[in-house]
PDB file of N, CA, C and O in Angstrom, chain B, residues numbered from 101:
ATOM      1  N   MET B 101     131.058  40.662  85.988  1.00  0.00           N
ATOM      2  CA  MET B 101     130.520  41.892  85.449  1.00  0.00           C
ATOM      3  C   MET B 101     129.226  42.231  86.209  1.00  0.00           C
ATOM      4  O   MET B 101     128.402  41.356  86.476  1.00  0.00           O
ATOM      5  N   GLU B 102     129.071  43.482  86.541  1.00  0.00           N
ATOM      6  CA  GLU B 102     127.878  43.940  87.257  1.00  0.00           C
ATOM      7  C   GLU B 102     126.664  43.932  86.338  1.00  0.00           C
ATOM      8  O   GLU B 102     126.782  44.067  85.120  1.00  0.00           O
ATOM      9  N   LYS B 103     125.498  43.772  86.949  1.00  0.00           N
ATOM     10  CA  LYS B 103     124.238  43.785  86.210  1.00  0.00           C
ATOM     11  C   LYS B 103     123.399  44.961  86.690  1.00  0.00           C
ATOM     12  O   LYS B 103     123.304  45.226  87.888  1.00  0.00           O
ATOM     13  N   VAL B 104     122.791  45.663  85.733  1.00  0.00           N
ATOM     14  CA  VAL B 104     121.926  46.794  86.038  1.00  0.00           C
ATOM     15  C   VAL B 104     120.581  46.551  85.378  1.00  0.00           C
ATOM     16  O   VAL B 104     120.508  46.291  84.176  1.00  0.00           O
ATOM     17  N   VAL B 105     119.511  46.637  86.170  1.00  0.00           N
ATOM     18  CA  VAL B 105     118.165  46.503  85.632  1.00  0.00           C
ATOM     19  C   VAL B 105     117.527  47.884  85.621  1.00  0.00           C
ATOM     20  O   VAL B 105     117.475  48.570  86.642  1.00  0.00           O
ATOM     21  N   ILE B 106     117.045  48.279  84.450  1.00  0.00           N
ATOM     22  CA  ILE B 106     116.344  49.549  84.310  1.00  0.00           C
ATOM     23  C   ILE B 106     114.861  49.272  84.537  1.00  0.00           C
ATOM     24  O   ILE B 106     114.211  48.619  83.721  1.00  0.00           O
ATOM     25  N   ALA B 107     114.336  49.773  85.649  1.00  0.00           N
ATOM     26  CA  ALA B 107     112.940  49.505  86.030  1.00  0.00           C
ATOM     27  C   ALA B 107     112.010  50.463  85.308  1.00  0.00           C
ATOM     28  O   ALA B 107     111.369  51.322  85.915  1.00  0.00           O
ATOM     29  N   SER B 108     111.957  50.291  83.993  1.00  0.00           N
ATOM     30  CA  SER B 108     111.133  51.157  83.162  1.00  0.00           C
ATOM     31  C   SER B 108     110.642  50.364  81.966  1.00  0.00           C
ATOM     32  O   SER B 108     111.285  49.412  81.525  1.00  0.00           O
ATOM     33  N   ASN B 109     109.498  50.770  81.453  1.00  0.00           N
ATOM     34  CA  ASN B 109     108.998  50.198  80.207  1.00  0.00           C
ATOM     35  C   ASN B 109     109.162  51.182  79.050  1.00  0.00           C
ATOM     36  O   ASN B 109     108.731  50.908  77.930  1.00  0.00           O
ATOM     37  N   ASN B 110     109.781  52.322  79.324  1.00  0.00           N
ATOM     38  CA  ASN B 110     109.990  53.368  78.326  1.00  0.00           C
ATOM     39  C   ASN B 110     111.237  53.015  77.508  1.00  0.00           C
ATOM     40  O   ASN B 110     112.364  53.188  77.971  1.00  0.00           O
ATOM     41  N   GLN B 111     111.018  52.518  76.283  1.00  0.00           N
ATOM     42  CA  GLN B 111     112.133  52.046  75.455  1.00  0.00           C
ATOM     43  C   GLN B 111     113.125  53.157  75.100  1.00  0.00           C
ATOM     44  O   GLN B 111     114.321  52.896  74.976  1.00  0.00           O
ATOM     45  N   GLY B 112     112.640  54.392  74.936  1.00  0.00           N
ATOM     46  CA  GLY B 112     113.544  55.510  74.662  1.00  0.00           C
ATOM     47  C   GLY B 112     114.471  55.774  75.827  1.00  0.00           C
ATOM     48  O   GLY B 112     115.666  56.005  75.644  1.00  0.00           O
ATOM     49  N   LYS B 113     113.911  55.739  77.034  1.00  0.00           N
ATOM     50  CA  LYS B 113     114.700  55.956  78.246  1.00  0.00           C
ATOM     51  C   LYS B 113     115.738  54.843  78.413  1.00  0.00           C
ATOM     52  O   LYS B 113     116.883  55.105  78.779  1.00  0.00           O
ATOM     53  N   ILE B 114     115.336  53.623  78.146  1.00  0.00           N
ATOM     54  CA  ILE B 114     116.247  52.489  78.276  1.00  0.00           C
ATOM     55  C   ILE B 114     117.402  52.622  77.292  1.00  0.00           C
ATOM     56  O   ILE B 114     118.555  52.371  77.644  1.00  0.00           O
ATOM     57  N   LYS B 115     117.096  53.013  76.068  1.00  0.00           N
ATOM     58  CA  LYS B 115     118.135  53.199  75.046  1.00  0.00           C
ATOM     59  C   LYS B 115     119.134  54.269  75.482  1.00  0.00           C
ATOM     60  O   LYS B 115     120.342  54.089  75.322  1.00  0.00           O
ATOM     61  N   GLU B 116     118.639  55.383  76.034  1.00  0.00           N
ATOM     62  CA  GLU B 116     119.521  56.458  76.502  1.00  0.00           C
ATOM     63  C   GLU B 116     120.419  55.983  77.638  1.00  0.00           C
ATOM     64  O   GLU B 116     121.613  56.284  77.655  1.00  0.00           O
ATOM     65  N   ILE B 117     119.855  55.249  78.580  1.00  0.00           N
ATOM     66  CA  ILE B 117     120.644  54.777  79.727  1.00  0.00           C
ATOM     67  C   ILE B 117     121.692  53.769  79.273  1.00  0.00           C
ATOM     68  O   ILE B 117     122.833  53.807  79.734  1.00  0.00           O
ATOM     69  N   LYS B 118     121.309  52.869  78.373  1.00  0.00           N
ATOM     70  CA  LYS B 118     122.285  51.908  77.847  1.00  0.00           C
ATOM     71  C   LYS B 118     123.446  52.638  77.176  1.00  0.00           C
ATOM     72  O   LYS B 118     124.601  52.243  77.330  1.00  0.00           O
ATOM     73  N   ALA B 119     123.145  53.692  76.439  1.00  0.00           N
ATOM     74  CA  ALA B 119     124.197  54.469  75.768  1.00  0.00           C
ATOM     75  C   ALA B 119     125.102  55.145  76.803  1.00  0.00           C
ATOM     76  O   ALA B 119     126.321  55.175  76.633  1.00  0.00           O
ATOM     77  N   MET B 120     124.520  55.682  77.861  1.00  0.00           N
ATOM     78  CA  MET B 120     125.319  56.342  78.902  1.00  0.00           C
ATOM     79  C   MET B 120     126.246  55.371  79.624  1.00  0.00           C
ATOM     80  O   MET B 120     127.332  55.753  80.061  1.00  0.00           O
ATOM     81  N   LEU B 121     125.822  54.125  79.747  1.00  0.00           N
ATOM     82  CA  LEU B 121     126.612  53.135  80.490  1.00  0.00           C
ATOM     83  C   LEU B 121     127.492  52.263  79.588  1.00  0.00           C
ATOM     84  O   LEU B 121     128.151  51.342  80.069  1.00  0.00           O
ATOM     85  N   ALA B 122     127.503  52.546  78.302  1.00  0.00           N
ATOM     86  CA  ALA B 122     128.217  51.716  77.336  1.00  0.00           C
ATOM     87  C   ALA B 122     129.714  51.591  77.632  1.00  0.00           C
ATOM     88  O   ALA B 122     130.313  50.559  77.330  1.00  0.00           O
ATOM     89  N   ASP B 123     130.321  52.614  78.211  1.00  0.00           N
ATOM     90  CA  ASP B 123     131.763  52.590  78.471  1.00  0.00           C
ATOM     91  C   ASP B 123     132.129  51.905  79.789  1.00  0.00           C
ATOM     92  O   ASP B 123     133.308  51.762  80.112  1.00  0.00           O
ATOM     93  N   PHE B 124     131.124  51.488  80.540  1.00  0.00           N
ATOM     94  CA  PHE B 124     131.364  50.837  81.821  1.00  0.00           C
ATOM     95  C   PHE B 124     131.189  49.331  81.665  1.00  0.00           C
ATOM     96  O   PHE B 124     130.493  48.868  80.761  1.00  0.00           O
ATOM     97  N   GLN B 125     131.813  48.588  82.533  1.00  0.00           N
ATOM     98  CA  GLN B 125     131.717  47.137  82.447  1.00  0.00           C
ATOM     99  C   GLN B 125     130.488  46.654  83.214  1.00  0.00           C
ATOM    100  O   GLN B 125     130.593  46.077  84.296  1.00  0.00           O
ATOM    101  N   VAL B 126     129.321  46.906  82.621  1.00  0.00           N
ATOM    102  CA  VAL B 126     128.057  46.463  83.201  1.00  0.00           C
ATOM    103  C   VAL B 126     127.172  45.889  82.105  1.00  0.00           C
ATOM    104  O   VAL B 126     127.225  46.320  80.953  1.00  0.00           O
ATOM    105  N   ASN B 127     126.376  44.928  82.476  1.00  0.00           N
ATOM    106  CA  ASN B 127     125.331  44.422  81.591  1.00  0.00           C
ATOM    107  C   ASN B 127     124.057  45.147  81.979  1.00  0.00           C
ATOM    108  O   ASN B 127     123.660  45.133  83.145  1.00  0.00           O
ATOM    109  N   VAL B 128     123.419  45.777  81.014  1.00  0.00           N
ATOM    110  CA  VAL B 128     122.209  46.553  81.270  1.00  0.00           C
ATOM    111  C   VAL B 128     121.016  45.784  80.722  1.00  0.00           C
ATOM    112  O   VAL B 128     121.014  45.369  79.563  1.00  0.00           O
ATOM    113  N   TYR B 129     120.003  45.597  81.560  1.00  0.00           N
ATOM    114  CA  TYR B 129     118.810  44.863  81.174  1.00  0.00           C
ATOM    115  C   TYR B 129     117.580  45.739  81.359  1.00  0.00           C
ATOM    116  O   TYR B 129     117.490  46.504  82.319  1.00  0.00           O
ATOM    117  N   SER B 130     116.646  45.623  80.447  1.00  0.00           N
ATOM    118  CA  SER B 130     115.345  46.257  80.610  1.00  0.00           C
ATOM    119  C   SER B 130     114.408  45.219  81.224  1.00  0.00           C
ATOM    120  O   SER B 130     114.735  44.034  81.285  1.00  0.00           O
ATOM    121  N   LEU B 131     113.248  45.674  81.675  1.00  0.00           N
ATOM    122  CA  LEU B 131     112.260  44.732  82.190  1.00  0.00           C
ATOM    123  C   LEU B 131     111.871  43.731  81.105  1.00  0.00           C
ATOM    124  O   LEU B 131     111.697  42.542  81.374  1.00  0.00           O
ATOM    125  N   LYS B 132     111.738  44.225  79.882  1.00  0.00           N
ATOM    126  CA  LYS B 132     111.375  43.361  78.759  1.00  0.00           C
ATOM    127  C   LYS B 132     112.439  42.294  78.522  1.00  0.00           C
ATOM    128  O   LYS B 132     112.117  41.138  78.248  1.00  0.00           O
ATOM    129  N   ASP B 133     113.722  42.690  78.629  1.00  0.00           N
ATOM    130  CA  ASP B 133     114.816  41.725  78.454  1.00  0.00           C
ATOM    131  C   ASP B 133     114.689  40.552  79.419  1.00  0.00           C
ATOM    132  O   ASP B 133     115.060  39.425  79.092  1.00  0.00           O
ATOM    133  N   LEU B 134     114.161  40.828  80.614  1.00  0.00           N
ATOM    134  CA  LEU B 134     114.072  39.813  81.663  1.00  0.00           C
ATOM    135  C   LEU B 134     112.706  39.151  81.733  1.00  0.00           C
ATOM    136  O   LEU B 134     112.453  38.330  82.614  1.00  0.00           O
ATOM    137  N   GLY B 135     111.822  39.507  80.801  1.00  0.00           N
ATOM    138  CA  GLY B 135     110.494  38.907  80.794  1.00  0.00           C
ATOM    139  C   GLY B 135     109.618  39.365  81.945  1.00  0.00           C
ATOM    140  O   GLY B 135     108.707  38.648  82.359  1.00  0.00           O
ATOM    141  N   ILE B 136     109.889  40.556  82.464  1.00  0.00           N
ATOM    142  CA  ILE B 136     109.104  41.093  83.574  1.00  0.00           C
ATOM    143  C   ILE B 136     108.055  42.040  83.003  1.00  0.00           C
ATOM    144  O   ILE B 136     108.378  43.044  82.367  1.00  0.00           O
ATOM    145  N   ASP B 137     106.797  41.699  83.243  1.00  0.00           N
ATOM    146  CA  ASP B 137     105.698  42.511  82.732  1.00  0.00           C
ATOM    147  C   ASP B 137     104.960  43.120  83.919  1.00  0.00           C
ATOM    148  O   ASP B 137     103.998  42.550  84.433  1.00  0.00           O
ATOM    149  N   VAL B 138     105.429  44.283  84.340  1.00  0.00           N
ATOM    150  CA  VAL B 138     104.811  44.964  85.478  1.00  0.00           C
ATOM    151  C   VAL B 138     104.844  46.460  85.208  1.00  0.00           C
ATOM    152  O   VAL B 138     105.792  46.985  84.623  1.00  0.00           O
ATOM    153  N   ASP B 139     103.801  47.123  85.641  1.00  0.00           N
ATOM    154  CA  ASP B 139     103.743  48.572  85.511  1.00  0.00           C
ATOM    155  C   ASP B 139     103.547  49.133  86.917  1.00  0.00           C
ATOM    156  O   ASP B 139     102.469  48.999  87.495  1.00  0.00           O
ATOM    157  N   VAL B 140     104.572  49.751  87.458  1.00  0.00           N
ATOM    158  CA  VAL B 140     104.534  50.279  88.820  1.00  0.00           C
ATOM    159  C   VAL B 140     103.909  51.667  88.792  1.00  0.00           C
ATOM    160  O   VAL B 140     104.362  52.546  88.058  1.00  0.00           O
ATOM    161  N   ALA B 141     102.873  51.859  89.588  1.00  0.00           N
ATOM    162  CA  ALA B 141     102.219  53.166  89.672  1.00  0.00           C
ATOM    163  C   ALA B 141     103.172  54.182  90.290  1.00  0.00           C
ATOM    164  O   ALA B 141     103.771  53.930  91.336  1.00  0.00           O
ATOM    165  N   GLU B 142     103.307  55.321  89.641  1.00  0.00           N
ATOM    166  CA  GLU B 142     104.184  56.385  90.138  1.00  0.00           C
ATOM    167  C   GLU B 142     103.394  57.256  91.109  1.00  0.00           C
ATOM    168  O   GLU B 142     102.902  58.325  90.746  1.00  0.00           O
ATOM    169  N   THR B 143     103.280  56.782  92.350  1.00  0.00           N
ATOM    170  CA  THR B 143     102.486  57.469  93.371  1.00  0.00           C
ATOM    171  C   THR B 143     103.325  58.343  94.292  1.00  0.00           C
ATOM    172  O   THR B 143     102.784  59.000  95.182  1.00  0.00           O
ATOM    173  N   GLY B 144     104.625  58.359  94.090  1.00  0.00           N
ATOM    174  CA  GLY B 144     105.506  59.202  94.903  1.00  0.00           C
ATOM    175  C   GLY B 144     105.320  60.667  94.558  1.00  0.00           C
ATOM    176  O   GLY B 144     104.687  61.012  93.560  1.00  0.00           O
ATOM    177  N   THR B 145     105.880  61.519  95.398  1.00  0.00           N
ATOM    178  CA  THR B 145     105.758  62.961  95.169  1.00  0.00           C
ATOM    179  C   THR B 145     106.989  63.547  94.482  1.00  0.00           C
ATOM    180  O   THR B 145     107.071  64.758  94.274  1.00  0.00           O
ATOM    181  N   SER B 146     107.951  62.681  94.130  1.00  0.00           N
ATOM    182  CA  SER B 146     109.159  63.152  93.458  1.00  0.00           C
ATOM    183  C   SER B 146     109.696  62.039  92.567  1.00  0.00           C
ATOM    184  O   SER B 146     109.302  60.879  92.688  1.00  0.00           O
ATOM    185  N   PHE B 147     110.600  62.416  91.673  1.00  0.00           N
ATOM    186  CA  PHE B 147     111.272  61.431  90.825  1.00  0.00           C
ATOM    187  C   PHE B 147     111.966  60.389  91.689  1.00  0.00           C
ATOM    188  O   PHE B 147     111.916  59.193  91.399  1.00  0.00           O
ATOM    189  N   GLN B 148     112.614  60.854  92.755  1.00  0.00           N
ATOM    190  CA  GLN B 148     113.364  59.959  93.640  1.00  0.00           C
ATOM    191  C   GLN B 148     112.441  58.937  94.320  1.00  0.00           C
ATOM    192  O   GLN B 148     112.776  57.756  94.400  1.00  0.00           O
ATOM    193  N   GLU B 149     111.294  59.389  94.801  1.00  0.00           N
ATOM    194  CA  GLU B 149     110.352  58.467  95.442  1.00  0.00           C
ATOM    195  C   GLU B 149     109.813  57.442  94.444  1.00  0.00           C
ATOM    196  O   GLU B 149     109.683  56.263  94.771  1.00  0.00           O
ATOM    197  N   ASN B 150     109.502  57.894  93.231  1.00  0.00           N
ATOM    198  CA  ASN B 150     109.006  56.972  92.213  1.00  0.00           C
ATOM    199  C   ASN B 150     110.077  55.959  91.813  1.00  0.00           C
ATOM    200  O   ASN B 150     109.769  54.790  91.584  1.00  0.00           O
ATOM    201  N   ALA B 151     111.313  56.392  91.728  1.00  0.00           N
ATOM    202  CA  ALA B 151     112.415  55.477  91.413  1.00  0.00           C
ATOM    203  C   ALA B 151     112.554  54.423  92.505  1.00  0.00           C
ATOM    204  O   ALA B 151     112.779  53.248  92.215  1.00  0.00           O
ATOM    205  N   ALA B 152     112.421  54.843  93.758  1.00  0.00           N
ATOM    206  CA  ALA B 152     112.516  53.903  94.878  1.00  0.00           C
ATOM    207  C   ALA B 152     111.366  52.893  94.841  1.00  0.00           C
ATOM    208  O   ALA B 152     111.580  51.704  95.082  1.00  0.00           O
ATOM    209  N   LEU B 153     110.155  53.353  94.544  1.00  0.00           N
ATOM    210  CA  LEU B 153     109.010  52.449  94.430  1.00  0.00           C
ATOM    211  C   LEU B 153     109.247  51.388  93.367  1.00  0.00           C
ATOM    212  O   LEU B 153     108.964  50.208  93.575  1.00  0.00           O
ATOM    213  N   LYS B 154     109.767  51.820  92.231  1.00  0.00           N
ATOM    214  CA  LYS B 154     110.040  50.880  91.144  1.00  0.00           C
ATOM    215  C   LYS B 154     111.131  49.891  91.533  1.00  0.00           C
ATOM    216  O   LYS B 154     111.002  48.691  91.293  1.00  0.00           O
ATOM    217  N   ALA B 155     112.196  50.391  92.130  1.00  0.00           N
ATOM    218  CA  ALA B 155     113.307  49.517  92.523  1.00  0.00           C
ATOM    219  C   ALA B 155     112.854  48.471  93.535  1.00  0.00           C
ATOM    220  O   ALA B 155     113.217  47.300  93.427  1.00  0.00           O
ATOM    221  N   GLU B 156     112.059  48.893  94.522  1.00  0.00           N
ATOM    222  CA  GLU B 156     111.577  47.959  95.543  1.00  0.00           C
ATOM    223  C   GLU B 156     110.639  46.915  94.932  1.00  0.00           C
ATOM    224  O   GLU B 156     110.719  45.731  95.259  1.00  0.00           O
ATOM    225  N   THR B 157     109.762  47.361  94.051  1.00  0.00           N
ATOM    226  CA  THR B 157     108.808  46.436  93.429  1.00  0.00           C
ATOM    227  C   THR B 157     109.521  45.444  92.520  1.00  0.00           C
ATOM    228  O   THR B 157     109.261  44.242  92.580  1.00  0.00           O
ATOM    229  N   ILE B 158     110.410  45.941  91.689  1.00  0.00           N
ATOM    230  CA  ILE B 158     111.080  45.087  90.705  1.00  0.00           C
ATOM    231  C   ILE B 158     112.058  44.130  91.369  1.00  0.00           C
ATOM    232  O   ILE B 158     112.143  42.966  90.977  1.00  0.00           O
ATOM    233  N   SER B 159     112.797  44.603  92.369  1.00  0.00           N
ATOM    234  CA  SER B 159     113.808  43.737  92.982  1.00  0.00           C
ATOM    235  C   SER B 159     113.170  42.558  93.699  1.00  0.00           C
ATOM    236  O   SER B 159     113.611  41.421  93.534  1.00  0.00           O
ATOM    237  N   GLY B 160     112.160  42.812  94.475  1.00  0.00           N
ATOM    238  CA  GLY B 160     111.449  41.720  95.154  1.00  0.00           C
ATOM    239  C   GLY B 160     112.353  40.674  95.758  1.00  0.00           C
ATOM    240  O   GLY B 160     111.933  39.539  95.985  1.00  0.00           O
ATOM    241  N   GLY B 161     113.600  41.049  96.021  1.00  0.00           N
ATOM    242  CA  GLY B 161     114.549  40.103  96.598  1.00  0.00           C
ATOM    243  C   GLY B 161     115.101  39.094  95.605  1.00  0.00           C
ATOM    244  O   GLY B 161     115.773  38.140  95.996  1.00  0.00           O
ATOM    245  N   GLN B 162     114.820  39.299  94.312  1.00  0.00           N
ATOM    246  CA  GLN B 162     115.260  38.349  93.298  1.00  0.00           C
ATOM    247  C   GLN B 162     116.680  38.624  92.846  1.00  0.00           C
ATOM    248  O   GLN B 162     117.138  39.766  92.873  1.00  0.00           O
ATOM    249  N   GLN B 163     117.363  37.595  92.438  1.00  0.00           N
ATOM    250  CA  GLN B 163     118.700  37.699  91.860  1.00  0.00           C
ATOM    251  C   GLN B 163     118.589  37.494  90.359  1.00  0.00           C
ATOM    252  O   GLN B 163     117.810  36.657  89.902  1.00  0.00           O
ATOM    253  N   ILE B 164     119.364  38.253  89.587  1.00  0.00           N
ATOM    254  CA  ILE B 164     119.376  38.018  88.137  1.00  0.00           C
ATOM    255  C   ILE B 164     120.750  37.521  87.724  1.00  0.00           C
ATOM    256  O   ILE B 164     120.984  37.259  86.544  1.00  0.00           O
TER     257      ILE B 164
END
């Protein structure tokens, strides 16, 4: 089963994403679920850039 990490601390956003992915065969994890306590500064000029910053910071080459 695939694993998806939501790189957000916004619990409302995480709940919405989990609901959207409920019909797919994926395990969805929040940062809190994984014990990751980090707040990535949103310094990008777009949603896409900020998402990339978060993904790069959170992934750090780690496997879950």
